[in-house]
C-alpha positions in Angstrom: 0.1 0.1 -0.4 2.6 2.8 1.4 4.7 1.7 -2.3 2.7 4.8 -3.6 3.3 7.5 -1.1 6.2 9.8 -2.9 8.0 12.4 -1.6 6.0 15.7 -1.5 8.6 18.6 -0.2 11.0 20.8 -2.8 8.7 20.7 -5.6 8.3 22.8 -8.6 5.4 23.3 -8.8 4.4 22.2 -4.8 2.3 19.6 -4.4 -0.9 19.8 -4.4 -4.2 19.7 -1.3 -5.4 16.5 -3.2 -1.9 15.3 -3.3 -1.0 15.5 0.0 -4.7 14.2 1.1 -3.6 10.8 -1.0 -0.7 9.8 0.6 -2.7 11.1 4.1 -5.0 8.6 2.5 -2.6 5.4 2.4 -0.9 6.6 5.5 -3.5 5.9 7.2 -4.6 2.6 5.3 -1.2 1.1 5.8 -1.5 1.7 10.1 -5.1 0.9 10.5 -4.4 -1.9 7.6 -8.4 -1.4 6.2 -8.6 -0.4 2.3 -11.9 -0.2 2.7 -13.0 0.1 6.4 -16.3 -0.9 7.9 -18.9 0.7 8.7 -17.6 1.3 12.6 -14.9 2.6 12.1 -15.6 5.1 9.0 -15.7 8.1 11.0 -12.9 7.6 12.8 -10.6 5.7 9.3 -12.1 10.0 7.5 -11.6 11.9 10.7 -7.6 10.0 11.0 -7.1 11.0 7.3 -8.2 15.0 7.4 -6.3 14.8 11.0 -3.1 13.4 9.0 -3.4 15.7 5.9 -3.8 18.5 8.0 0.0 17.5 10.1 1.1 17.0 6.6 0.4 20.8 5.1 1.8 22.2 7.7 5.4 20.0 7.8 5.5 20.9 4.2 4.8 24.4 4.5 7.3 24.5 7.6 9.8 22.8 5.6 13.3 24.5 4.4 16.3 23.9 2.2 18.7 25.3 0.3 18.5 23.1 -3.0 16.7 23.9 -5.7 13.4 23.2 -6.4 12.7 19.9 -8.1 11.3 18.5 -11.4 8.0 17.1 -11.2 8.6 15.7 -15.0 12.3 15.3 -14.2 11.8 13.3 -11.3 9.4 10.8 -12.9 11.1 10.2 -15.8 14.0 9.0 -13.6 11.0 7.0 -12.0 9.8 5.4 -15.3 13.6 4.8 -16.0 14.8 2.4 -12.2 11.4 0.8 -13.2 12.0 -0.4 -16.7 15.7 -1.5 -15.3 14.1 -3.0 -12.4 11.5 -5.2 -14.0 13.2 -5.5 -17.5 12.1 -8.9 -19.3 14.6 -11.1 -20.0 13.2 -13.4 -22.8 
């Protein structure tokens, strides 16, 4: 589940609220063990996602770095290259 959580700090353009919420959702899913919670746990699950999203937004907003922002397109291409190498088919 959590392998889909991406680094969100120091990118140009900055991470969107939707990206931060998606990462928070994946984190709460991993912690709870629920891909989709039961009705009995739905309220607690949603509250945890909202609170995690708020904390993550605060964290990203408060971090500082001297490094130049990374380009999303360049990083995506690097990830595709790593994936191609990792899953290269040998016939």
